N, C-alpha and C positions, 0 to 999 in steps of 0.2 A: 577560532577554528578548532583547537584541540578539544575544548569543552563540548562543542557540537558533535565532533567525531566520536568522542567517548560515549556520548549519550546514545547515538544510533547503534554503536557496537553493543552497548548494554542491552538495548531493546532487542537486538537480533539474538543475543545470547539467551535472554529471558524467553522470547517467543519460541526459539528453537528448543528450549528445554521441554516445553509442553509437548511439542511434536516428537522430540527425540526420545522422551522417556518410554513411550509405548512402542517405539519402532525398532525393528531389527532388520533393516534393509540389507540385502546381501549382494554386494558387488565384489566378489572376492578375488578376481584376477589381478595379478600383480601389475600388469600394464594399466588396468583401470585405476588402481590406487596411485600409481605414479602420475597419471593424468590428473587426478584430483589434487595431488600435491603441487603440481605445476600451477593449476588454477588458484590454489591457495596462495602460492608465492606471488602470483600476479596481483591478486587482491591486496596482499600485504604491501607490495610496491606502490599500488595506487593509493592506499591509505597513507603511506609515508609521504608521498608527493602532495597529498591534499592537506596534511596536518603539519608538515614540517616547517614551512617558511613563513615568517612575518605574522602580523596580526590579522585576524579574520573578522571582517565586517565590524560590528560593534564589540567584538569579543576582546580586542586588545591583546597585547603581549604575544610574542612569537613563541612557538613551541619547538621542541627538538624532535617531535615525532615519536616519542616513546613514553611509556609509563602513565598515560592519561587514565585516571580512574573511570570505571564504568558507572553511569548513573542509572539506577534501577527504579527511579521514582515512579514512573508511569507503567511499570511492568507488573502484570498480575501474576502472582506465583501461586500455583495450586499445591497445597500442602498435603503430605501424606498423613495417614492415620497416626494420631499421637504426636504430630509435630506442631510447633508454633512458629511464629515469625522469627524468633531469635535463633532457630536452628538453621536458618539460611541467611547468613550475614554478609556474604561476599560473593562476587561472581565466581571465584575459584571454587568455593564450596558448592555453589550451584552446578557448575560444570562437572565437578567430581561426583556429586550425587547422581546426576543424570547418566554420565558415562558408566558409573558403577552398576546401573540397572540393565545395561546391555548384556546379552549372553557372553559367557566367558570367552568363547571362540572369537567373538567380535572385539572384545577388549584386547585380546592378544593381537589380533590382526592389525588394528589401528595404532598399536603401540602404547595403549593406556596402561596395560599391565606392567610393561617394562618401566614406564615413567613412574608409576607408583612404587614399584619395587626399589627403584633408584632413590626415591624420596625416603622410603623407610630405612634403607641402608645408610643413608647419609644423615638421617635425623633432621633433615630440613624439609620444609613444605615445598611442594612442587611449584615451580614458577608459573605465574599466571600466563606469561607469554607462551610457555610450552603447552599449557592446557588449552589456550585459545587456538594454537596451531592445530591440535588434534580436533578441537571442536569444529573449526571451520571446514576441515577436510570431511568430517562427518556430515555436516550440513550440506556440503556439495554432493556427497554420495546420496543423501536422501532426496535432493533435488533431481539427481539423475534417475534414481529409482522411480520417483513419481512421474517423471517425464516418460520413462520406459513403460510404466503402467498405462499412461494415457495413450501412448503409441500402440500398445497391444489392444486396447479397447477400440481404437480407431481401425486397427487392422481387422479385428473380429467383425466389427460393424460392416466393413467393406466386403468381407467374405459372405456375411449373411445377406447383404444386398445382392450379391451375385447369385446366391441360392434362390432367393425370392424372385429375382428377375427371370431365372431359368424356369421356375415353376409357372410363373405368369405367362411366359412366352411359349409354353408347351414345347420344351426340348429344342430351343433355338440353337444352342451351341454346346454340345457335350464336352468338348475339349476345355472350354472355359470353366464350366462347373466342376469338372474333374480336377482341374488345377486347384480350384477353391476348396474342394473336399480334401485333397491331399494336404493343403495348408492347415485346414481345420484339424485333421487327424493328428498332426504334429503338436498343435497348441492345446487341444482338449485333453491331452494326457496330464496336463497340469490342473489340479483340482480347482484352484481359484479361477482359472480361465474357463473351465467347464461350467462353473457356477455362474460366472458373468454371462457366458453364452446363453444359458437357459434363463436366468432370472433377470438380469439387468438389460440385456440386449434382445431378448425374445427371439432367439434363433431356432428354437425347437420345432415350431410348426413348419417352417420351411424345410428343415432337415427331414421331418417325418413325411412330408409330401413327396420327397424324392424316393421314397420306398414304393410308391405306387407302380403298378404294371404299365402305366403309360410312359414310364421312363425306360431308358435302355438298360440292358443287363449290367453294363459297366457302372452306370450311375447308381443304380440300386445297390450294387455290391459295395461301392465306395461309401455311400450313405450309411449302410449297415455297419461298415467298419468304423466310421466316425462315431456312430451311436454307441457301439460296444465299447469303444475307448472312453467315451465321455462318462458312461455309467458304471464302468468296470468295478464290480464287487463293492461299491459304496452304497450302503443302505439309503442314505439321503438322496442319492442320484438315481438309484434303481427305480424309485417311484415315478420318475419321469416317463417311463415307458407305459405307465398306466393312464397317463393324462389323455383325455379326449381332445383330439385335434381336428379342426374343421378341414375337410378335404373337398376340393372342387372336382366333381366327377361328372362325366358326360354320360347320359343314359343311352341304352341300346337303341331306343326307338326314336329319339329326337336328338337334335344337336344342342338342345338346351342343357345347361348345367344346373345341378342341384347340390346343396350342401349336405354333407353327412359327416358326423363326428366319429372318429375311430382312434383307438389307442395305437401307439407305435408297435406294441407287442403283437397286436392282431395282424398288422401288416407284415411283420417279420415272420410270423408263423405261416402266413399265406405264401411267402417267398419260398417255403420249403417244398411246395407241391408243384406238380406240372400243370394241372388244369385249373379249375375254378373252385373258389371257396365262398361261402356265404356266412356273414356274421350278422347277428341281430343285437341291437343296443336299445336300451330304454332310458330316456332322459328323465330329468327331475319331475316333469309334469306327467309322467307315466306313459308318454307316447313312445311306441315301439317302431323302430325303423330297421330295415334290413338292406344290406348291400352285398352284391355279388361281384367279386373281383376275379378276373381271368388272366392268367399269364398267356402271352401270345405264343401259340404253338410253333409259329414260323420262326420265332427267335430261338426257341428251344432246339428246333431241328437244324437251323443254320449255324448255331453256335453252341453245341453241347458243352464245350469246355467253359464258355462264359457262364452258362446256366449253372454248372457245377460250382464254379468259383463264387457265384452269387449266393448259392445255398450255403457254402462254407462260411461266408461273411455273415449271413443271416444267423446261422447257428452260433457263431462267435458272439454276436450281439445278444442273442437270447440267453446264452450261458452267462454272460456278464451281468444280465439284468435279473436273473432268477436265482443265482447262487445264494444260498442261506437267507432267502427272503420269502416268507410264507405268502405275502400278499401277491407278489408277481407270480409266484409258483401257482397259486390258486387260479389266477386268470389264465395262465398258460394251460392248465388242465381243463378249464372250462371251454377253452378254444379248441379242444380236441388236439392239443399240442403233441401228445405222444403219438397219435395216429399220423400226424403230419411229419413227425420225425421219421416214422416208418416209410412214408412216401419219399423222403429225402434219401434214406438208405436204399430203397428199391431203385430210385433213379440212378444212384451211384453204382449199384451193382449192375444195372443194365448198361451203363456206360463202360464199366470195367470189362464187360463181356463183348462189347461191340468192336467192330473192325477199326473204328476211329481211335479207340483207346489202344488197341494192339499196335498201332503205328507209332504211338508215343507212350510206352508203358511206364515211363518215369514221371508222368505228369503229376505235379505236386498237389494240386487241388484234390485229387482223388484220395490220396492218403491222409491229407489234412482233415478232410471231412470225416473220414473214419476215426481219426485220432480224436477229434473234438466230440464225436458221438460217444465213443467209448469213455472219454473223460467225464462227460456229463452224466452218463449212466452210473459210473462208479461213484461220483460225487453224491448223486441223489440217493443211491442205496445206502451210502455211508451216513448221510444226514439223517436217514430214517431210523438209524440205530439198529442194534442187533436184536435178534429174536431170542426168546427163551428156549424155543425148540422149533423143529420143522415138522409139520403135520404129515400124515400119510399121503395127502394129496398135494404136498409141496407148498403149503401155505405157512405164513409166519405165525407161530404160536407164542403168545405173550401172557404173562401173569396179569390178572385183572387189576386195572387201575394204573398200569404203566403207560408211558407216553405212546408207545407203539400200538396200543389198543385202539387208538383213534379217538374221535370226539371233537376236540377243539380245533377248528381249522385255522386259528390264529397262532398256532404253535408250529415252529419250524419242523420238528420231528413228525408231527401229525400230518401236515400237508405232504411232506416228503414221503411219509408212509403210504399215502394214497398212490403216489407215483411208483414207489418201490414195489407195491403189490403187483402192478402191471409189468414193471421191468424185470421181475423175477419169473415171468411167464416163459413157456417154451418158445414162443415166437421170438421174444427178445434174446433168449439164450442162443437161438439159431442165428440171429443177426450178428451177435458178437462172435460166434464161432466162424461165421462167414468172413469176419474182418481179419481172420488169421490167414490171409492170402500169402502164398509163398513168396510173392514178389514184393510184398509190403515191407517198408523199413522196420528196423528192430523196435523203434519207439512205439510204432503202432501195435506190434505184437505184445509189447510189455503192457501197454494200457488195456488192450483187449483181454489179456490174461488176468489183469487185475479185476476187470469187470466180471469175467467169467468165474473167478474165485469167489466173488460175492454172490453170484447167481447159482453156483454149482449145487449146493445142498437142496435147493428148491427145484431146480431143473432135473436133478437126478431122481427125486421122488415123482415128479410129474412124468418123466420119461418111463419110469418103471410102471406107473399107472397106465400109460398109453399102450405099452407092450402087453 
């Protein structure tokens, strides 16, 4: 019995070494650690009961339940560079080698650092039983972490199924899909989960379809928020908003549906306007197709606050997807994105002047849209870089050969420069000046002033020319 038990323990130690060497699972809460310790104690008691009494099968001889050597005969050990078989001669050394590869904070947390410090201070090698105790707790933690990962994947898959079902059923239940989107927004702030959502689980097409005007204002706003959180300022993820996604659309003249591919960024920019937008795409075969999307005017009129909130979320997603990314910025400009931003600013100003807004002057969506607009403008002008001088007509003057002189559209400063040239116009200067509403919060004033400071030299020259 003792020999068999020792062999299986050795196999577990060896197999765990391969998995543990590259892992740094993180379950740091003290109550979680105590739970792992208790599980380890339970396993130790089971092992003692199994190996302690009498002879086992044909093994003969009773054991006392302690000190059985680990048999590593059938265990495959992966050696590091420059190592040979003689460098790993005992289970203790194998466990020490593996645990030493963990991040220092993990070594401290599980007690490995303290154990090795004690060993050095006493001049004696760490007891194998103490090492095995730490090892088994670590293996239990890894098991828990793997199980949690599987649970997260199952959870994301269930949410994606809800999104797809909602799209296929044509807005069957907004409350259910809104709950699913809220859950997604919490989880996709984690980069690994965002990557799994897009790559492994294929949830992006369903999320993109929820941006269509066939959905309610609330669903479109929630989908845009999730999208912005998923791609937020990560170059690897920002490219997702450029991917063509098949959309199922009903034509105006028939009830039949046809398929059209559209990038999420195109749908997000469409959400900024009140009426209709038309986008044209060309596939790999050279076939050109156009699609016109129209926001329902009745929804806009019946729920102007909801429409404003939707535009705010769309602007958040756009800003997350284009910041410091020349490829997404180029598509945004080709979609007439700056003009559509103006539409959003105009709609916001119209709402601010309306009686409906006067009845609730502290409505947060109004100021948040202005804040995001001013932030995007300031960021884009800053990305474009400074000019060497300002011309008499308020244009950016640069030395020949510098980045701001334009040319390569694959460079961040060049693409941003195309946008900045428009954002330094009198039209946009007046939009930022209009954001300085007396009733707006201080943070809106601060960001608008920051944008105006970047625009001021150009707008001053243009204003002088106009007069």
